[in-house]
C-alpha positions as a Markdown table, in Angstrom:
| # | Residue | x | y | z |
|---|---|---|---|---|
| 1 | Unk | -20.5 | 16.8 | -38.7 |
| 2 | Unk | -16.8 | 17.6 | -38.6 |
| 3 | Unk | -17.4 | 19.8 | -35.5 |
| 4 | Unk | -19.1 | 17.0 | -33.7 |
| 5 | Unk | -16.3 | 14.6 | -34.5 |
| 6 | Unk | -13.7 | 17.1 | -33.2 |
| 7 | Unk | -15.6 | 17.6 | -30.0 |
| 8 | Unk | -15.9 | 13.8 | -29.5 |
| 9 | Unk | -12.2 | 13.4 | -30.1 |
| 10 | Unk | -11.4 | 16.1 | -27.6 |
| 11 | Unk | -13.7 | 14.5 | -25.0 |
| 12 | Unk | -12.1 | 11.1 | -25.7 |
| 13 | Unk | -8.6 | 12.6 | -25.1 |
| 14 | Unk | -9.8 | 14.1 | -21.9 |
| 15 | Unk | -11.3 | 10.9 | -20.8 |
| 16 | Unk | -8.1 | 9.0 | -21.7 |
| 17 | Unk | -6.0 | 11.4 | -19.6 |
| 18 | Unk | -8.3 | 11.0 | -16.7 |
| 19 | Unk | -8.2 | 7.2 | -16.8 |
| 20 | Unk | -4.4 | 7.3 | -17.1 |
| 21 | Unk | -4.1 | 9.6 | -14.1 |
| 22 | Unk | -6.4 | 7.4 | -12.1 |
| 23 | Unk | -4.5 | 4.3 | -13.1 |
| 24 | Unk | -1.3 | 6.0 | -11.9 |
| 25 | Unk | -2.9 | 6.9 | -8.6 |
| 26 | Unk | -4.1 | 3.3 | -8.1 |
| 27 | Unk | -0.6 | 2.0 | -8.7 |
| 28 | Unk | 0.8 | 4.4 | -6.2 |
| 29 | Unk | -1.8 | 3.5 | -3.6 |
| 30 | Unk | -1.1 | -0.2 | -4.3 |
| 31 | Unk | 2.6 | 0.3 | -3.8 |
| 32 | Unk | 2.0 | 2.3 | -0.6 |
| 33 | Unk | -0.1 | -0.5 | 1.0 |
| 34 | Unk | 2.4 | -3.2 | -0.2 |
| 35 | Unk | 5.2 | -1.3 | 1.6 |
| 36 | Unk | 3.1 | -0.7 | 4.6 |
| 37 | Unk | 2.2 | -4.4 | 5.0 |
| 38 | Unk | 5.9 | -5.3 | 4.7 |
| 39 | Unk | 6.7 | -2.8 | 7.5 |
| 40 | Unk | 3.9 | -4.0 | 9.7 |
| 41 | Unk | 4.9 | -7.6 | 9.2 |
| 42 | Unk | 8.5 | -6.8 | 10.2 |
| 43 | Unk | 7.3 | -4.8 | 13.2 |
| 44 | Unk | 5.0 | -7.7 | 14.4 |
| 45 | Unk | 7.8 | -10.2 | 14.0 |
| 46 | Unk | 10.2 | -8.0 | 16.1 |
| 47 | Unk | 7.5 | -7.5 | 18.7 |
| 48 | Unk | 6.9 | -11.2 | 18.9 |
| 49 | Unk | 10.6 | -11.8 | 19.4 |
| 50 | Unk | 10.8 | -9.2 | 22.1 |
| 51 | Unk | 7.8 | -10.7 | 23.9 |
| 52 | Unk | 9.3 | -14.2 | 23.8 |
| 53 | Unk | 12.6 | -12.9 | 25.1 |
| 54 | Unk | 10.8 | -11.1 | 27.9 |
| 55 | Unk | 8.7 | -14.2 | 28.8 |
| 56 | Unk | 11.8 | -16.4 | 28.8 |
| 57 | Unk | 13.5 | -14.0 | 31.3 |
| 58 | Unk | 10.5 | -14.0 | 33.5 |
| 59 | Unk | 10.4 | -17.8 | 33.6 |
| 60 | Unk | 14.1 | -17.9 | 34.5 |
| 61 | Unk | 13.5 | -15.3 | 37.3 |
| 62 | Unk | 10.6 | -17.4 | 38.8 |
| 63 | Unk | 12.7 | -20.6 | 38.7 |
| 64 | Unk | 15.4 | -19.0 | 40.9 |
């Protein structure tokens, strides 16, 4: 009986370690995608600004 209990405790510790590791990985992945979305948002805003500047110049050129 004691042997079974010790095996179960060992398995439980192993399972807890695995869950902790996976939780850590999920947190890292979540942070990665959060940062990536911030970078992509910034990039898209800068591209939009560039496109508007370019279009404004093109309109000015055509009016001349």
